[in-house]
C-alpha positions in Angstrom: 0.0 0.0 0.0 1.2 3.5 -0.8 2.4 5.3 2.3 0.9 8.6 1.1 -2.5 7.0 1.2 -2.2 5.7 4.7 -3.8 8.1 7.2 -1.5 8.6 10.0 -2.5 9.6 13.5 -0.5 12.5 14.7 1.8 11.8 17.6 1.7 14.0 20.7 4.9 15.9 19.8 3.6 16.6 16.2 0.3 18.0 17.5 2.3 20.3 19.8 5.0 21.2 17.3 4.4 24.9 17.2 7.5 27.2 17.0 8.0 29.9 19.6 7.2 32.5 16.8 3.9 30.7 16.0 2.9 30.7 19.6 3.7 34.4 19.9 1.7 35.2 16.8 -1.3 33.3 18.1 -0.9 35.1 21.5 -0.8 38.5 19.7 -4.0 37.5 17.9 -5.6 36.6 21.2 -4.6 39.9 22.7 -6.0 41.8 19.7 -9.3 39.9 20.1 -9.4 41.2 23.7 -8.7 44.7 22.6 -11.7 44.7 20.2 -14.0 43.0 22.7 -14.0 39.5 21.3 -13.6 37.9 24.6 -14.9 34.4 23.6 -12.5 34.3 20.7 -9.6 35.4 22.9 -10.5 32.8 25.4 -10.5 30.0 22.8 -7.1 31.1 21.5 -5.6 31.3 25.0 -7.0 27.9 25.9 -5.6 26.4 22.7 -2.2 27.9 23.4 -2.3 26.4 26.9 -3.2 23.0 25.5 -0.4 22.9 22.8 2.2 24.5 25.0 1.8 24.3 28.7 5.0 26.1 29.2 4.1 29.3 27.4 3.5 31.6 30.3 1.9 34.6 28.5 -1.0 32.4 27.4 -1.6 31.5 31.0 -1.7 35.2 31.9 -4.2 35.7 29.1 -6.3 32.9 30.5 -6.1 34.5 34.0 -7.2 37.8 32.6 -10.2 36.3 30.8 -11.2 34.3 33.9 -11.0 37.5 36.1 -13.4 39.1 33.6 -15.7 36.1 33.9 -15.4 36.3 37.7 -14.0 32.7 37.8 -11.4 33.5 40.5 -10.5 29.9 41.2 -9.7 29.4 37.5 -7.9 32.7 37.4 -5.7 31.7 40.3 -4.8 28.4 38.7 -3.9 30.1 35.5 -1.7 32.7 37.2 0.0 30.0 39.2 0.6 28.1 35.9 2.2 31.3 34.5 4.4 31.5 37.6 5.3 27.9 37.2 6.4 28.6 33.6 8.5 31.6 34.7 9.1 31.8 38.4 10.5 35.3 37.9 7.3 36.6 36.2 6.4 39.8 38.0 3.2 40.0 35.9 2.0 36.7 37.2 2.7 37.8 40.8 0.6 41.0 40.2 -2.2 38.9 38.7 -2.1 36.6 41.7 -2.2 39.5 44.1 -5.2 40.9 42.2 -7.1 37.6 42.4 -6.2 37.1 46.0 -7.4 40.6 46.9 -10.7 40.0 45.1 -11.2 36.6 46.9 -10.3 38.1 50.3 -7.0 36.2 50.8 -5.1 39.3 52.0 -2.1 37.4 53.4 -1.3 35.8 50.0 -2.0 39.1 48.2 0.4 40.9 50.6 3.1 38.3 50.1 3.0 38.8 46.3 2.8 42.5 46.5 5.8 42.6 48.8 7.8 40.5 46.4 6.9 42.7 43.5 7.6 45.9 45.5 11.1 44.7 46.3 11.7 43.9 42.7 10.6 47.4 41.6 12.8 49.0 44.3 15.8 47.0 43.1 15.2 48.2 39.5 14.4 44.7 38.3 11.0 45.8 36.9 11.0 48.3 34.1 7.7 47.7 32.4 5.5 50.7 33.2 2.3 48.7 32.7 3.5 46.2 35.4 4.5 49.0 37.7 1.2 50.7 37.3 -0.8 47.5 37.8 1.3 46.9 41.0 0.5 50.3 42.3 -3.2 49.8 41.6 -3.2 46.5 43.5 -1.1 48.0 46.3 -3.7 50.8 46.7 -6.5 48.2 46.8 -4.5 46.2 49.5 -3.9 49.3 51.6 -7.5 50.5 51.5 -9.1 47.3 52.6 
């Protein structure tokens, strides 16, 4: 029988064989969907990225953001923890965790993450102005509780 006619079942690695560039392009598409209000489409894209590459932290952050919008705080926490697992130095994941913990009333955990982020900012390790602004917003929420 001709090999080209035999239908092959894709192996796990071939299903997950996206390059880093392809993952980043899909991630950018998901972010664009968020920006234009296509929440469901963004959610599908983020979930797909998480499925094909469980170590792509930005997709987990996207999932966390979507779950916060849906008010699914347990799922948001899990997604942010996955992002932190992918990149233990992810200040963004720490800010997301602080936000979710503040919302769910776990002030001790929120304070721990805010303290860690604050130290990193003071040491000059965080330069992204969006992250610094998000940290300051969460710190204000924490202090006004």
